[in-house]
C-alpha positions in Angstrom: -19.3 6.6 -5.6 -16.6 3.8 -5.6 -16.0 0.8 -7.3 -15.5 -2.8 -5.8 -12.9 -5.4 -6.8 -12.9 -8.9 -5.4 -10.1 -11.4 -6.2 -11.3 -15.0 -6.5 -8.6 -17.6 -7.3 -6.7 -15.9 -10.1 -9.4 -13.7 -11.4 -10.0 -10.1 -11.1 -13.4 -8.2 -11.3 -13.6 -4.8 -11.7 -17.1 -3.0 -11.4 -17.2 1.0 -11.4 -20.0 2.3 -9.8 -20.7 5.5 -11.4 -20.2 6.7 -14.9 -17.7 9.2 -14.3 -15.4 6.6 -12.9 -16.0 4.1 -15.5 -13.5 2.6 -17.8 -14.1 0.5 -21.0 -13.6 -3.1 -20.5 -10.6 -2.6 -23.0 -9.1 -0.2 -20.8 -9.1 -2.4 -17.8 -6.0 -4.3 -17.3 -6.1 -8.1 -17.1 -4.3 -10.7 -15.4 -2.4 -11.7 -18.7 -1.8 -8.2 -19.2 -0.2 -7.5 -16.1 2.5 -10.3 -16.4 3.7 -9.7 -12.9 6.2 -12.4 -13.2 7.6 -11.1 -16.7 8.3 -7.5 -15.8 11.8 -6.0 -15.9 13.0 -6.1 -12.3 15.2 -3.7 -10.8 17.7 -5.7 -8.7 19.2 -2.9 -6.9 17.6 -2.3 -3.7 19.3 0.1 -1.2 19.4 0.1 2.7 19.6 3.6 4.0 18.7 5.6 7.0 17.1 8.9 7.6 15.9 11.2 10.8 12.5 12.0 11.2 11.6 13.9 14.5 14.6 12.9 16.0 14.2 9.1 15.4 16.5 7.3 13.1 14.5 5.2 11.0 16.1 2.3 8.3 14.3 1.7 5.0 14.7 -0.3 1.8 14.2 1.7 -1.6 13.9 0.7 -5.2 12.8 2.8 -8.3 11.5 1.9 -11.7 13.9 -0.1 -14.0 15.6 1.6 -17.0 13.0 2.7 -19.9 10.2 2.1 -17.5 8.2 5.6 -16.8 8.1 6.7 -13.3 4.3 7.1 -12.4 4.3 7.7 -8.6 5.4 6.7 -5.2 4.5 4.3 -2.6 5.3 3.7 1.2 5.0 0.3 2.7 4.6 0.3 6.3 4.5 -3.0 8.2 2.7 -5.1 10.9 4.0 -5.8 14.5 5.4 -9.2 13.4 7.2 -7.9 10.2 9.6 -5.3 9.0 10.4 -3.6 5.7 12.2 -7.0 4.7 8.9 -8.8 4.4 8.2 -6.4 1.5 11.5 -7.8 -0.4 10.9 -11.7 0.4 10.5 -13.7 -2.8 11.5 -13.2 -6.3 10.0 -11.0 -7.7 9.5 -9.4 -4.5 6.7 -7.1 -3.8 9.1 -4.3 -3.8 10.3 -5.1 -7.2 7.1 -5.6 -8.6 5.8 -2.1 -7.5 9.1 -0.9 -9.1 8.1 -2.5 -12.3 4.7 -0.9 -12.4 6.5 2.4 -12.5 6.5 3.6 -8.8 9.5 4.7 -6.5 9.0 2.2 -3.7 10.2 2.7 0.0 9.5 0.3 2.9 10.3 1.4 6.5 11.2 -0.1 9.6 9.0 1.5 12.2 10.3 3.0 15.2 11.1 -0.1 17.7 11.3 -2.5 15.0 13.9 -4.6 13.2 16.7 -2.1 12.1 15.2 0.9 13.8 14.8 -1.0 17.1 18.3 0.0 18.7 18.4 3.5 17.2 15.0 4.8 17.4 12.4 5.8 20.2 8.4 5.7 20.2 7.5 8.9 18.5 5.3 10.8 20.9 3.0 12.4 17.8 2.7 9.3 15.3 1.1 11.8 12.8 3.8 14.4 13.0 6.7 11.6 12.5 5.0 10.3 9.6 4.5 13.7 8.1 8.0 14.5 8.7 9.3 11.3 7.5 7.7 11.3 4.3 8.8 15.0 3.5 12.4 14.0 4.6 12.3 11.0 1.9 11.1 13.4 -0.6 7.9 11.1 -1.4 5.2 12.9 -3.4 1.5 12.4 -3.6 2.3 8.9 -2.1 0.1 5.9 -1.7 0.5 4.3 1.8 0.3 0.8 2.1 -0.5 -0.2 5.7 -1.0 -3.5 7.0 -2.5 -4.5 10.7 -0.9 -2.5 13.4 0.8 0.1 11.4 -2.7 1.5 11.1 -2.2 3.2 14.5 0.3 5.3 12.6 -1.6 5.5 9.0 -5.3 6.0 10.1 -5.0 9.4 11.6 -2.3 10.5 9.3 -4.2 10.0 6.2 -7.4 11.6 7.6 -5.3 14.5 8.6 -3.3 15.1 5.5 -5.5 13.8 2.6 -4.2 16.4 0.1 -0.8 14.8 0.5 -1.9 11.3 -0.8 -2.8 10.0 -4.0 -4.0 6.4 -2.5 -4.3 4.5 0.7 -4.2 0.6 0.9 -5.1 -0.6 4.5 -4.4 -4.4 4.4 -6.2 -5.9 7.6 -5.3 -2.5 9.3 -6.3 -1.6 12.9 -7.4 1.5 14.5 -9.8 2.6 11.8 -12.4 3.7 14.5 -13.3 7.2 15.6 -12.8 8.6 12.0 -15.3 10.1 10.0 -14.5 8.3 6.7 -17.6 9.1 5.2 -15.8 12.7 4.4 -12.3 11.0 3.3 -11.6 11.9 -0.3 -8.7 9.7 -1.4 -9.1 6.7 -3.3 -8.7 3.6 -0.9 -8.1 -0.2 -1.6 -9.2 -2.1 1.7 -7.4 -5.5 1.3 -8.1 -8.5 3.8 -7.1 -12.3 3.8 -9.9 -14.4 3.7 -8.9 -15.5 7.3 -9.7 -12.4 8.4 -13.8 -12.6 7.5 -15.3 -11.7 11.0 -12.8 -8.6 11.6 -13.5 -6.7 8.1 -13.9 -3.2 9.0 -17.1 -1.6 8.8 -15.9 1.9 9.1 -13.4 1.6 6.2 -16.3 0.4 4.0 -17.7 4.0 4.4 -14.9 5.6 2.6 -16.9 7.0 -0.7 -14.1 6.1 -3.5 -13.3 2.7 -2.0 -13.0 -0.8 -2.9 -12.6 -4.2 -1.1 -10.4 -7.1 -1.9 -10.9 -10.3 0.1 -7.9 -12.5 -1.1 -9.0 -16.3 -0.8 -7.2 -19.0 1.3 -5.1 -16.2 2.6 -4.2 -15.6 6.2 -4.2 -12.1 8.1 -0.9 -10.9 6.3 -2.4 -12.0 3.0 0.6 -10.4 0.9 3.1 -12.9 2.5 0.9 -16.1 1.0 -0.6 -14.6 -1.8 2.0 -12.0 -3.2 0.9 -12.3 -6.7 -2.7 -11.8 -6.1 -2.2 -9.0 -3.5 0.1 -7.5 -6.2 -2.5 -8.1 -8.8 -5.0 -5.9 -6.8 -2.8 -3.5 -6.1 -1.6 -2.6 -9.6 -5.1 -2.5 -10.8 -5.5 0.0 -8.1 -2.5 2.2 -9.2 -3.6 2.0 -12.6 -6.9 3.5 -11.4 -5.0 6.0 -9.8 -2.4 6.8 -12.6 -3.7 5.5 -15.8 -0.9 4.3 -18.0 
């Protein structure tokens, strides 16, 4: 089972490994069809805060622009050197492009970071915390995008709460050991920058319904230097989960 995507320069190649997962070439979104830089953008990005397990968490949120159908929810975590604002850098930002693809898009500041730093504390149970946060935010069958150190939150959560997800996108994420990924039933997009070469997780590759994207000439935080390539892979993945 599974499929494999490799981003090379500005080309995206999709290979479906089983007949029941195949789409005809006419159904696969091509780069020129995605038009990520030409989509209607929602300029209204709100900042807010919620409490989860007694911890106040700050977040950014945007929704699909007018006349774009809501297709699902996506939650962005962040690495140790970043914050929710990382996902809203540049124009169009990754938050805007995700919303333009039809997704209610939320990016949080993890406890102890950025705007959650002075008002929060480290959760004792990261799985319970993330579960409470997702329910409080009202995210339904969300796609979780989890870079680097945020894997400490996402990895145990996605394994324990598979039925509450529609997709998982670890981006150079840590903490993937000690889990039975062979039994993971959620579609996964595994993303690395080419600079991560020696550190690609062999554990995540065991996920049956998964693909691997290596973004060329990109650092560990590939989405910061190559946002269009990152979003091209992500939107293709979203289209696989929620076909247009």
